[in-house]
N, CA, C and O atoms as CSV, one atom per row, in Angstrom:
chain,resi,resn,atom,element,x,y,z
A,1,MET,N,N,4.949,-138.967,-153.895
A,1,MET,CA,C,4.036,-140.190,-154.536
A,1,MET,C,C,3.119,-139.979,-155.210
A,1,MET,O,O,2.451,-139.039,-154.779
A,2,PRO,N,N,2.692,-140.483,-156.230
A,2,PRO,CA,C,1.724,-140.927,-157.110
A,2,PRO,C,C,0.840,-141.769,-157.129
A,2,PRO,O,O,1.303,-142.582,-157.930
A,3,GLN,N,N,-0.535,-142.321,-156.669
A,3,GLN,CA,C,-0.937,-143.302,-156.409
A,3,GLN,C,C,-1.086,-144.399,-157.517
A,3,GLN,O,O,-0.672,-144.148,-158.649
A,4,LEU,N,N,-1.501,-145.267,-157.311
A,4,LEU,CA,C,-1.747,-146.166,-158.403
A,4,LEU,C,C,-3.118,-146.160,-158.219
A,4,LEU,O,O,-3.774,-145.740,-157.265
A,5,ASN,N,N,-3.709,-147.042,-159.978
A,5,ASN,CA,C,-5.278,-147.023,-159.531
A,5,ASN,C,C,-4.845,-148.388,-159.056
A,5,ASN,O,O,-3.775,-148.856,-159.445
A,6,PRO,N,N,-6.043,-149.381,-157.804
A,6,PRO,CA,C,-6.091,-150.422,-157.437
A,6,PRO,C,C,-6.334,-151.835,-158.907
A,6,PRO,O,O,-5.851,-152.955,-159.072
A,7,ALA,N,N,-7.282,-151.012,-159.666
A,7,ALA,CA,C,-8.057,-151.908,-160.827
A,7,ALA,C,C,-7.353,-152.831,-161.912
A,7,ALA,O,O,-7.845,-153.576,-162.758
A,8,PRO,N,N,-5.810,-152.477,-161.548
A,8,PRO,CA,C,-5.759,-153.251,-163.382
A,8,PRO,C,C,-4.810,-153.607,-162.024
A,8,PRO,O,O,-5.498,-153.942,-161.059
A,9,TRP,N,N,-4.136,-153.600,-161.913
A,9,TRP,CA,C,-3.044,-154.249,-160.121
A,9,TRP,C,C,-3.457,-155.812,-159.850
A,9,TRP,O,O,-2.823,-156.862,-159.951
A,10,PHE,N,N,-5.440,-155.355,-159.279
A,10,PHE,CA,C,-6.157,-156.759,-159.179
A,10,PHE,C,C,-6.247,-157.868,-159.963
A,10,PHE,O,O,-6.251,-159.084,-159.771
A,11,ALA,N,N,-6.337,-156.950,-161.129
A,11,ALA,CA,C,-6.924,-157.703,-162.403
A,11,ALA,C,C,-5.907,-158.690,-162.594
A,11,ALA,O,O,-6.167,-159.893,-162.629
A,12,ILE,N,N,-4.409,-158.078,-162.758
A,12,ILE,CA,C,-2.550,-158.923,-162.884
A,12,ILE,C,C,-3.078,-160.251,-161.583
A,12,ILE,O,O,-3.114,-161.399,-162.026
A,13,LEU,N,N,-3.507,-160.033,-159.876
A,13,LEU,CA,C,-3.151,-160.112,-158.929
A,13,LEU,C,C,-4.492,-160.889,-159.674
A,13,LEU,O,O,-4.612,-160.171,-160.667
A,14,ILE,N,N,-5.580,-161.936,-159.788
A,14,ILE,CA,C,-6.297,-163.009,-160.126
A,14,ILE,C,C,-5.312,-163.552,-161.335
A,14,ILE,O,O,-4.246,-164.141,-161.154
A,15,PHE,N,N,-5.829,-163.267,-162.444
A,15,PHE,CA,C,-5.187,-163.443,-163.973
A,15,PHE,C,C,-3.836,-164.897,-163.350
A,15,PHE,O,O,-3.656,-166.087,-163.606
A,16,SER,N,N,-3.219,-163.899,-162.500
A,16,SER,CA,C,-1.998,-164.568,-162.172
A,16,SER,C,C,-2.036,-166.009,-161.142
A,16,SER,O,O,-1.204,-166.880,-160.886
A,17,TRP,N,N,-3.400,-165.760,-160.731
A,17,TRP,CA,C,-4.104,-166.694,-159.481
A,17,TRP,C,C,-4.157,-167.864,-159.987
A,17,TRP,O,O,-3.696,-168.959,-159.665
A,18,LEU,N,N,-4.984,-167.358,-161.086
A,18,LEU,CA,C,-5.896,-168.671,-162.091
A,18,LEU,C,C,-4.784,-169.206,-162.473
A,18,LEU,O,O,-4.203,-170.127,-161.897
A,19,VAL,N,N,-4.253,-168.339,-164.013
A,19,VAL,CA,C,-2.911,-169.562,-164.648
A,19,VAL,C,C,-2.467,-170.198,-163.050
A,19,VAL,O,O,-2.752,-171.384,-163.218
A,20,PHE,N,N,-1.871,-170.079,-161.427
A,20,PHE,CA,C,-1.070,-170.814,-161.076
A,20,PHE,C,C,-1.766,-171.519,-161.147
A,20,PHE,O,O,-1.539,-172.254,-162.108
A,21,LEU,N,N,-3.263,-171.966,-160.209
A,21,LEU,CA,C,-4.612,-172.465,-160.231
A,21,LEU,C,C,-4.295,-173.379,-160.661
A,21,LEU,O,O,-3.717,-174.358,-160.188
A,22,ILE,N,N,-4.761,-173.064,-161.917
A,22,ILE,CA,C,-5.458,-173.801,-163.198
A,22,ILE,C,C,-5.083,-174.500,-164.406
A,22,ILE,O,O,-5.579,-175.510,-164.904
A,23,VAL,N,N,-3.904,-173.621,-164.872
A,23,VAL,CA,C,-2.754,-174.297,-165.464
A,23,VAL,C,C,-2.662,-174.820,-165.455
A,23,VAL,O,O,-3.202,-175.868,-165.808
A,24,LEU,N,N,-1.257,-174.270,-164.694
A,24,LEU,CA,C,-0.319,-175.522,-164.459
A,24,LEU,C,C,-0.310,-176.241,-163.528
A,24,LEU,O,O,0.800,-176.774,-163.507
A,25,PRO,N,N,-1.012,-176.644,-162.579
A,25,PRO,CA,C,-0.822,-178.062,-161.823
A,25,PRO,C,C,-1.208,-179.446,-163.180
A,25,PRO,O,O,-0.679,-180.502,-163.527
A,26,PRO,N,N,-2.348,-178.683,-163.563
A,26,PRO,CA,C,-2.678,-180.231,-164.761
A,26,PRO,C,C,-0.912,-180.574,-164.864
A,26,PRO,O,O,-0.424,-181.590,-164.369
A,27,LYS,N,N,-0.041,-179.443,-165.651
A,27,LYS,CA,C,0.808,-179.798,-166.695
A,27,LYS,C,C,1.838,-180.409,-165.203
A,27,LYS,O,O,2.840,-180.947,-165.674
A,28,VAL,N,N,1.857,-180.452,-164.100
A,28,VAL,CA,C,2.659,-180.986,-162.675
A,28,VAL,C,C,2.307,-182.008,-163.230
A,28,VAL,O,O,2.954,-182.885,-163.802
A,29,ILE,N,N,1.031,-181.847,-163.010
A,29,ILE,CA,C,0.534,-183.759,-162.319
A,29,ILE,C,C,1.014,-184.662,-163.639
A,29,ILE,O,O,1.548,-185.769,-163.563
A,30,ALA,N,N,0.660,-183.845,-165.023
A,30,ALA,CA,C,1.066,-185.294,-166.173
A,30,ALA,C,C,2.160,-184.570,-166.247
A,30,ALA,O,O,2.135,-183.630,-167.042
A,31,HIS,N,N,3.325,-184.795,-165.496
A,31,HIS,CA,C,4.658,-185.989,-165.939
A,31,HIS,C,C,4.696,-187.110,-165.142
A,31,HIS,O,O,4.205,-187.158,-164.014
A,32,THR,N,N,5.422,-188.261,-165.848
A,32,THR,CA,C,5.379,-188.736,-165.361
A,32,THR,C,C,7.240,-189.417,-165.076
A,32,THR,O,O,7.685,-189.921,-166.107
A,33,PHE,N,N,7.961,-189.441,-164.191
A,33,PHE,CA,C,9.490,-190.414,-164.493
A,33,PHE,C,C,9.188,-191.570,-165.174
A,33,PHE,O,O,8.284,-192.405,-165.203
A,34,PRO,N,N,10.911,-191.201,-166.057
A,34,PRO,CA,C,11.511,-192.700,-167.105
A,34,PRO,C,C,11.074,-194.249,-166.204
A,34,PRO,O,O,10.508,-195.296,-166.519
A,35,ASN,N,N,11.904,-193.504,-164.523
A,35,ASN,CA,C,11.864,-194.788,-164.315
A,35,ASN,C,C,10.969,-195.201,-162.860
A,35,ASN,O,O,11.546,-195.059,-161.782
A,36,GLU,N,N,9.800,-195.622,-162.889
A,36,GLU,CA,C,9.489,-196.264,-161.601
A,36,GLU,C,C,10.121,-196.576,-160.469
A,36,GLU,O,O,11.012,-197.411,-160.623
A,37,PRO,N,N,9.951,-196.171,-159.343
A,37,PRO,CA,C,10.239,-197.382,-158.940
A,37,PRO,C,C,9.925,-198.548,-158.128
A,37,PRO,O,O,8.974,-198.322,-157.380
A,38,THR,N,N,10.384,-199.665,-158.030
A,38,THR,CA,C,9.170,-200.380,-157.998
A,38,THR,C,C,10.237,-201.348,-156.399
A,38,THR,O,O,11.424,-201.437,-156.084
A,39,LEU,N,N,8.397,-202.062,-155.624
A,39,LEU,CA,C,8.811,-202.354,-154.125
A,39,LEU,C,C,10.020,-203.454,-154.309
A,39,LEU,O,O,10.480,-204.212,-155.162
A,40,GLN,N,N,10.179,-203.147,-153.293
A,40,GLN,CA,C,11.178,-203.927,-152.622
A,40,GLN,C,C,9.851,-205.265,-151.715
A,40,GLN,O,O,8.623,-205.297,-151.631
A,41,SER,N,N,10.946,-206.139,-151.225
A,41,SER,CA,C,9.937,-207.259,-150.736
A,41,SER,C,C,9.903,-206.924,-148.609
A,41,SER,O,O,10.527,-206.322,-147.735
A,42,ALA,N,N,8.968,-207.628,-148.756
A,42,ALA,CA,C,8.860,-206.844,-146.755
A,42,ALA,C,C,9.555,-207.996,-146.052
A,42,ALA,O,O,9.540,-208.001,-144.821
A,43,GLU,N,N,10.267,-209.141,-146.825
A,43,GLU,CA,C,10.970,-209.890,-145.309
A,43,GLU,C,C,12.061,-208.359,-145.214
A,43,GLU,O,O,11.987,-207.200,-145.622
A,44,LYS,N,N,12.677,-208.879,-144.720
A,44,LYS,CA,C,14.110,-207.961,-143.809
A,44,LYS,C,C,14.883,-208.660,-144.780
A,44,LYS,O,O,14.312,-209.173,-145.742
A,45,PRO,N,N,16.416,-208.756,-144.603
A,45,PRO,CA,C,17.329,-208.755,-145.203
A,45,PRO,C,C,18.327,-209.415,-144.374
A,45,PRO,O,O,17.343,-209.174,-143.675
A,46,GLN,N,N,19.276,-210.011,-143.702
A,46,GLN,CA,C,19.408,-211.067,-142.549
A,46,GLN,C,C,21.903,-210.440,-142.212
A,46,GLN,O,O,23.044,-210.474,-142.673
A,47,THR,N,N,20.885,-209.961,-140.945
A,47,THR,CA,C,22.243,-209.110,-140.254
A,47,THR,C,C,22.709,-209.924,-139.660
A,47,THR,O,O,21.902,-210.744,-139.222
A,48,ASN,N,N,23.847,-210.103,-139.400
A,48,ASN,CA,C,24.543,-210.147,-138.736
A,48,ASN,C,C,25.400,-209.302,-137.509
A,48,ASN,O,O,25.093,-208.110,-137.510
A,49,SER,N,N,26.371,-209.660,-136.503
A,49,SER,CA,C,26.187,-209.217,-135.803
A,49,SER,C,C,28.438,-209.238,-135.672
A,49,SER,O,O,29.021,-210.322,-135.680
A,50,TRP,N,N,29.081,-208.142,-135.593
A,50,TRP,CA,C,30.114,-208.470,-135.923
A,50,TRP,C,C,31.274,-209.173,-134.478
A,50,TRP,O,O,31.194,-209.209,-133.250
A,51,THR,N,N,31.994,-209.505,-135.221
A,51,THR,CA,C,32.836,-209.980,-134.458
A,51,THR,C,C,34.495,-209.414,-133.820
A,51,THR,O,O,35.606,-209.731,-134.245
A,52,TRP,N,N,34.198,-208.640,-132.862
A,52,TRP,CA,C,35.004,-207.709,-132.693
A,52,TRP,C,C,36.126,-208.788,-131.729
A,52,TRP,O,O,36.036,-209.353,-130.639
A,53,PRO,N,N,37.216,-208.692,-132.837
A,53,PRO,CA,C,38.778,-209.713,-132.452
A,53,PRO,C,C,39.073,-209.140,-130.801
A,53,PRO,O,O,39.484,-209.997,-130.018
A,54,TRP,N,N,38.896,-207.892,-130.334
A,54,TRP,CA,C,39.328,-207.102,-128.626
A,54,TRP,C,C,38.456,-208.054,-127.901
A,54,TRP,O,O,38.915,-208.881,-127.112
A,55,GLN,N,N,36.822,-207.899,-128.252
A,55,GLN,CA,C,36.387,-208.372,-127.363
A,55,GLN,C,C,36.622,-209.840,-126.670
A,55,GLN,O,O,36.002,-210.149,-125.652
């Protein structure tokens, strides 16, 4: 089984991590959603208890 020279593989590893950590995050953060969520009111809706006919 041949032994691999670690020099080119280490450079590929470092370059791929640089791409993942420097190039991709700004592209992901710059993504905006077309529909921004709207804030709901802090007031809780009025809930009524059920009236069961058999109780």
